[in-house]
C-alpha positions, 0 to 999 in steps of 0.5 A: 484492551477491548478496543485493541482486540476489536481493531485486531478482529476488524483487521483480520476480517478486512485482511481476509477480504483483501486476500480475495482482492489480491487473487481476483483483481489481477485476473479480472474476476469479481471480488463478490461472486463466487464464494471463496474457492481453492485456486488448485481444485476450485472447490468452494471453501467452507466457512469454517475453513475461511476463518482468518489465520486460524483456519490456515493453522488448523489445515496446516497450510493445505486445502482440505480437499486437494491437499495442495499448499495454501499460499503463506500470503493469506495469513501474512496479509491478515496478520499485517492488516490486523497489526496495522488496525491495532496500531492505529487505534492504540495510537490515535483512538477511534478517530477519523485519523485512525480510520484514514491510517487503516484505509491507507494501510489496507490499500498499501498492503494489498498493493504490496502483495499484488506486486510481489505475486503478479507484478500488477498494481490494480487501478481499483486500489491506486486510482481509487486510493488516490480519490479516497486520500483526497476525501480524507484530506478534507477531514484529516488536515495535512500540514500546510505546504507549497499548495497553501501558499498558492491559494488566496488568503480567504480559502477555508482550511479544509480546502487548503488541505485538499489542495495540498493532497492534490498537489502532492499526488500530482507533483510526486507522481509527475516526478517519478513519471519524468524519471521513468520517461528519461530512463526509457529514452536513454536506455530504450526500454521501460524502467517504470510502469504506470502502476508505480506512478499511480501508486506514488499519487496515492501515497502523495494524496494520503501523506502529503508531498514531504511524506511522499518524497520521503517514501519514494527515496526510501523505497528506491534505496530499499529496492535498489539494495534488495534487488542487487542482493537478489540478483547476485544470489540468484544469478538473475540477468540484471537487464531483464529482471523485473523489480517489484518496485511497488512492494518496496515503495509500499513498505516505505510508505507504511514506515513513513506513515508511522514514523515519518513525522519524527523523521521529517522533524529530525531532518529539519532540525539538522537543516537548522 
């Protein structure tokens, strides 16, 4: 019980910082200085108005000074991060695997929010996250796959895991880049941003190739269906509507991180 509460508290604090990144990184602002401020009136937010979730509820979702609405995204990101951290500790304990899931979920939650709000996937989280995924793979081994078969028999298991992570990042992101390039060549307009390609590399580095491909397929289906429904309901022009694909990809990646092993095992049983 105590461990879960500590993980939840850590998630709320990390989520609060992620909100700073979500607002500032797309605007090329420092995430360190100045202190938190209201985007509408630019007044500095006092510490007692910056308590995760609680301050939003006490202020009834409005700035203390200008009374402009505070985005619902702020408490949602904090709650989502706290839930992810709590889930990690509850299922994996205080282990490196739990830390890896916490880091991965925090990165993906941030990317979902920036893509929904600004249609931007910051390099600090996509490329930086890919590097972190490679580092974690040395300590939290990925299942053996194609990359391991290409290495000499004497290579240490840790380096085999790193190779799997790197292979998944390159192959998964390369595949989606190729699809985007073919679409642009046929339709003569961009169908996929480089941010999405980098995000797929991040997912591959953390989840391995099977997990990345499963997330890619699930995210594509989810995005296609949701986008179509949104276009029909709002009567948007399908030829100009920019789908926040990274948000759907991120949601699918989180689902795969939690349930992916069971899904892959079920699929393999079907194939057998």
